[in-house]
N, C-alpha and C positions, 0 to 999 in steps of 0.2 A: 264190192269193188266196182270197177267198170272196165272199159277196155284199157286198162292201165298200161303204161309203157314200162313193163318189167324189162329193164335193160337186157338186151340179148335174148328176150323171150317173146318178143312181139305181142306181149299182152300190154297194150298201150293205154295211156292215160284216159280215164273217164269212165270206169265201169264199176268198181266195187263200192260198196257202201257198208256200206252196210244199209134199184128198189126191188128188194126181195129176191136176190139171186143166191141160191145155195151152191155149194161146190159142184153138185151134179148138173147144174144149169150152165156150167162154163163152156165156152167154145172149145172145140177140140184143138189139141196142140198143133196139129198139122194144118189147121185152117189158115189160109192166106188168100183172102178175097182179092183178086187182082183185076176184076172188071171195072169199067168206068164208074166213077162215083159222081153224084150230083152234089152241088153245094148245099149244105143244110139250110133249112129255113132260118130266118132271123130269130134270135134268142134274146129275150128282154134283159137277161143278165150278162150279155156279152160285155167282156172287159170290166165287169163290176169290181169295185175295190171294197176293201173292208169298210172304209169310211162311207162309201155310197150305200152299202147295204145297211150300215147302222143308221144312216139318215133315213132310209126307207122304212126301217122298223120304228124309228122315233116318230115319223110322220103318220104311221099307220098304213102306209101303202103296202108294206110287207110285214110278215111275221116270220119268226124262225121256221115255223112249219111250212109256210108258202115258199120260202127260199129253198128249203130242203127238198120240197116236192119238185120244184123247178129243176134243180140239179139232178134229182133221181130220174126225171123224165129225159133230161138231156143225156144222161148216161145210157139209158135204154135206147134212145134214138140214134146216138152216134157211136157208142162203144159196142153195143150188142147187135145193132142193126146198122143201117146207113153205111158210113165208111168203115165200120167195124174196127175201131182203133185198138181194141183189146188192151186198154190201159187200166181197166179196173177188174181185179180178180173177183171180188165180191162186195156187195153193198151191205150196209149194216141194217138188219131187219128191225133194230130198235131206234133207228135214226129219227123217225117221225115222233115216236113217243118222247124221246129226249128233247126234241124241238118243242113239243107241246109243254113239257115241264119248264123249259127255259122261257117260253112265252108267258106262262103263268107267273113265274118268278119276276120277270120284267115288270109286270103289272103291279105287283105288290111291293117289290124291293128296288126296282130299277135294275139296269144292266150291271153286271159284274165288272165289265171293262170292254175294251174294243173288240174282243172276240166273242162276246155274248151272242149266241144264236148263229154264229158263222160256221158253215159246213167246211170240214177239212178232210182231205184224204191222207192216209198214212200208208207208207210202203209195207208190203207184205213180208217184212222181216222184223216188224215192231209189234211187241205183245199188246194185245187188247183183251182184257179179261171180260169178255162178253160173249155174244152169240157167234162171233166170227173166229176163224182159225188164224194161226200164224205159221206159215209154211216155207218161207223163202221161195215160193213158187214150185216147190218140189212135192211130188206125189208121196215121197217117203214120209212127209209130215202131214199128209191129208187127214183132217179130223182132229189134229192136235190143237188143244185149247189151253192157253197159258193159265196158271193159277192166280196171277195178279197182273195188273197193268204195268207196262213199262213206265219208268219215271216220267218220260216226256208225254205219254198219253194221260197220265195222272195230272200233269200240269195243264194239259189242254182241257181236260174235263173241268178242272178247277177254274179255268178262265172262262168257262161257259161255251166253249166250242162244241159243235155237233160232229162227232166222228162219223163221217159219211160212208166210209168203206175202206177197203184195202187196195192199194195200187199194185199193178203188175210190175215185174222187175226182171232183170237178167237172173235166171235161176241161181240160188245160193250167192247172189250179189256178184256173179261173174267170176268166181274163183274156182270153178270146176274144171275149166279147160281153156287153153290158150287159143283155141280155134272156134270159140263160141260165136253165136249171133246175139248181139246185145238186144235186150228187150224180150228174149224168148224164155219162157218157162213152161214146164210140162203142164202145170195147172192153168196158166193164163193164155198160152199160145204166144204168137209173135205180136208184140206191141208195134204200132205203126206211127210214123211221124205225120202229124196232122197237116203239115205244110205241103208235103208231097208223099202220098200214101205208100209208094213202093220204096221209100227211103227209110233208113233206120233212125230211131229216136235217140240212139246211144244209150248207155246204161251205166251203172246197173239200175239207177232210179228212173228207168224209162217210163213206167206208167205214171209216176208223179209228174214228170216233165210233159208228156203227151197230154194227159188229162188237164193239167193246169193251162197249157197253151190253148187247148180246145174249149176252155170254159166249161169243163165238166164239174168243176169245184171252184170255190172261192180261193183257196190256198191249199198247199200240200206240204208234206214232210218227205224228204228223201234221206238217204244215208250215203256216206262216202268213206272209202279207204284210200283210193287214189283216183279221183276224177268222177266218181259216181253221182255227185250232185252237179258239178259244174259242166260236165260234158252234155248230159241230157238237157240241162237248162239252156246251154248255148245252142244246141241243134234244134231245140223246140222254141227258141225265141223268148225265153223268160229270164227272170233274175234268180240266181241261186247263191246262197251263202253257205260255204263250208267253214264252220267255226273252228277256233282253236280247239285242239283235242283237250277235253277237260272242262270246257265251258258248258257243254250240254251232256247230260248223263247218257251212258250207253246201257245201263241196266235194263234188261228186258228186250234187248235188241240182239237178234241172231248174229254172232260175231264172226269176224275174220281176224282182225288184228287189234289187240288192246292198245298198241302204240300208235295206231293210225285211224281207227274207226271213229266216226262221229255222225250225228244226225244234224240236219239243218233245214232251213226254209227253202221252198221252191214256189215262187209267186210271180205274178205278172208285173209287179212294181217293186222298186226298192223300199217304198214306204210300207207296203204290206209285209215284205220280208223282215223289216226292222221290227214291226209290231209282233210278228210271229216269233222271231228270235227272242224278244223280250219275254214272251209267254213261256217258252220251253226251257230257258236257261235256269240255273239254280243248283244249289248243292244237294248231292244225293250220296248218302253214306254207303250205298250199295256199290258205288263206282269208285274204286281206289284211285283212279286217275284224277279225281276231282279235288285232291288235296290242294293243288295249286290255285284253284279258283276261289278258295276261301279268303285268300289275300287280295283278291281283285275287287274293285268296285262293281256294283251291280246296277248299271244304269238302265234307264228306259232308252232304248236305242232310237226311238222316235225323236228324241231331243237333238239328234245329230243330223237331221234331214235339212241341211243347209244348201239352198240353191247356189250360194256363192262359195261352196266348199272347196272348189279348185283354186281359188285365189290364194296365192302364196304357197301352195303345196309343191313340194319337190317330188317329182315323179320320175322314176328310173325306167328305162326301156330295156327289157331282156331281149335284145335283138337276136340273140342266138336261138330263140324259140320261134323266130319268123322263118320265112324261106320255103315252107312246104307248099305254099299256094300264093301265086302272084295276086289273085283276086282278094284273098284275105289280107295280104300285106297292104294293098291299096286302101281297104277299109280301115285298117289299123292306123295307117299314116294320116288318113282323114280325121280319125279320132284324136290323134296326137295334135293335129292342128287346132281342133276344137278346144283341147285342154290348154294350149298356149294362149288362145284368144280369151279363154276364161280366167287367165291370170296365173296358170300353173307354170312352174319352172321345170322344164323337161330336160333330163340328163340322158343322153343317148350316145353310145350304148352303156348299159350297166349289166353285163352278162353274169350269170351265175355259173362260172366255169367249172366249179367243183362237181357239179352234177354229172359231168361226163366221166368221172372217175368211179361212179357208184357200181358199175358192173352188175353182178347178180345179187348184191347185198339186199336190196329191197325184197325180191322174191324169196330169198332165203328166210328173212325175218317173217314174212307173211305166211309161209308154209308151216314154220314152227308154231307161230301163234294161232293159226287156223286150227291145228289139231288140238292144242291145249284149250283154246277158247270154245270151240264147238262142242268138245266132249263135256266141258263144264256146263255149257248152256243146256245141252240135252239132258243132263242129270237133274236139272231143275224142273223138268216137265212131269216128274212123278212116274210111278210104276206103269201107268197105262200109255206111256209115250210109244209111238209106233217104232221109233229107232232110238237107241240109247248112246251110240258112239259114232264117230266118223266111219269106222269100219263097217258098222251096220248100214250106213247110208250107201257106202260103196257096194256092199253086197246087194242091197235093195235095187240099186241102179242096174247092176248086172242081171238080176233076175227079171227086171222089167225094162230091158233094153229097148223093146219095141215102142215104149212110150218115153223113156227118159233119155236114151242115147241115140235117138233117131237122126239128130243133126250134128252132134259132136260128142266127144268122149268125156272122160273124167281123169285125165292124166295128172292134173294138179292135185286132185284129191288123193290119188294113189301116192304121189310124191310126198304129200303132207303126212299121210299115214305112216310113211317110212321114217319120219323124223323122230328124234328122241325128245327128252324133256327140255324145258326152258333153261336148265342149268348147263346144257351142252356148250362147249367152247365155241363151236361153229356158230351157234345162234348168237351168243354174247358178242362175238367179234363182228358179225354182220350187223347187229343192232347198233353197236358203237360206231362202226364205219358209216352206216347210212345216216345216222343222226348228225354226226360231225360234218359230213359232206353237204347235207341239206340245210342244216341250221347254223352251227358255229362257223364253219368255213364257207357256207353258202349264203343264205338270205341275210343272216345277221351281219356277216362280214361286208357284203355289198352295201347294205343299208347304212352301216356305220361309216364306211369309206366315203360314200357320196351324200351322207346326211339326208337320206330319203324318208319320205312319208309313206310311199307305196312304190311297188314295182308293177309294171304292166306287161302283158303279153297276150297274143291271141289265145283264147280258151282252147279252141280246136278248129278243124276245118269244116267244110260243109258236110251235111249228112250224106252218107254213102248209100248205095242201093243195097237193101237187105239181101243177103246171099247165104242160103243154108247149105251150099256146097263147099264154099271156100271160107266162110266165116266173115268177120268184120274187115273192112278196108279203111282202117284208121290211118290218116296220113300225117298227123302231128298234133301236138297240144302241149300245154304248159302246167298241168296239174301236179306233176310228180314232186317238184321242189317243195311247195307248201304242204303237200300230203305227207311226205316222209318226215319233214320237220315237225309236223303237227300244228302248222300255222294257218291262220285264216286266209280265205280267198273268196272273192265275190265276182261273179260273172254277170255282165249287163249286156243287152243287145247292142251291137255295134254296126248293124247293117245287114245286107242280104246279097247272096251270090245266086243269081237266077232264081230268086224266090226262096232260097234256103237261108235260114237265119245264121248269123255269125255272132259270137260273143267275145267281149274283151274282158280279161281277168285283171283284177286289182288284188294284189296280195302283199303281205308284210309280216312284221314280227308277231310273236305270240301276244294274245290279248289286245290286238290293235283293231278289233271290230269297229269301235266307235269312229276311229279315224278313216277306216276304209269305207264305212257306210256314208260318211260325210262326202268323201271324194266321189264314190260311185253314184250317189244321189245327184250331185251337181252335174256329173257327166250325163246321166239319164235325162235330167231336165234340160240340159243344153242341146241334146240330140233328139230325144223322143223317137227312137227307132222302132219301138215295139209296134208290130202290126199283127192283127189276128190272122190265123191261118185260113187258107182258102180250100184245103182238102183236095188239091190237085191229084189226079190218079197217078200221073207220071210226068216227068219233064219231056218225055218223048211224044206226048199227045198235043 
């Protein structure tokens, strides 16, 4: 998840999701280097895109191996040393071998497609059946190796991508406690925001956001239940796509909620995000939620990268999601002016008033589904799994409180364990209520009434100072509506507040990724707000 806004629970939107470093080499969980950091040396792959890397391999300037080596050195110098971003839990010891094999294949058969030889980081809740573990950042799963690849990793391998490593995250995708520090896990320590190092990267896909922003990888994969892709993408100044639930398979991903979980691209450009989304989508019979996708067209999302995509678009403004920051509102209003000048028709306001009636329905659904889903996932790990149930995880954390519970507790785990089966009337009522308010009476109703192509809102506020005493200081965001509805959302850089990135979210109906990509790309091209981070130690210096 992320720092989701669980109405009335202060678990606010943006946190759930879903070279040669072994687990024993990881930085300690309590490590928080706060000394002054110097700007890293120039990096020849700074802001490299998928297309530019492919051009380099085509010309012979680069190979998949040389690109992979450069990113591994970058990870060693910035993530493990230097600013110590703590964004990568472990690198793939097989990455260079895989790159060599892809280079040999390129020479004999040509590239498989746009991702051939491109290094990608995947979040540490996504199964990779290789030398790496999959732990959701928890010591309870240390050493756990899945029996098979997740579907999306299988798709990445088929596309020719190099799995570079596993990205740090908010432990258990931020569903353990309502007082957590986003980006902290017992295995990976506290992930840092590369723009201002004492600031939080948001979660739960914190490592994917921080690493991509800092050019530790070409592209990355995050997961979201409510905000976990879009929040870290926004605070780390990159593009994130949270797809329609069911467009991208969840099999082999440590779950929170089968009704809200999804994986998605986290990249520096809309173009790269479109390429990555095209690669990972596809029908998977292991994911029962994917029945609906069989009736959907399967486009190459790159075809919708139209710089004139705002012309004639009807854009609604969810003005009720504004107001938590005057500086953010100013950037949003400037963005709206750009849209108007680019030919969009802006309807303001188009508030989704039904969301205010949701109460505790979302958290009720998530706690029921967490227990059922996590128990089912752990059962797939086989007899040698360190833990086999949610109850086992709770017990492990209590026995290892000096490592696992040093900053915050596990009260949400305990509440989830107390829930009954998914046939309970309380669960069914909460599920029906939340879906109706977010989808039928929410996004769908507003878009039909105003004949909209997309709705916009600030993704969230500026990154807050990481605080292990009080937890996150999330001040506002707009992820909950599309997250609960299971609808797509794209965040794109919209400007900066004192050097801290701010994102604008474009969201809409189910299966509207193509339309949203067209609009988001046109906005990106009209504004070009993305700037590489400067690794400032603090705003106080």
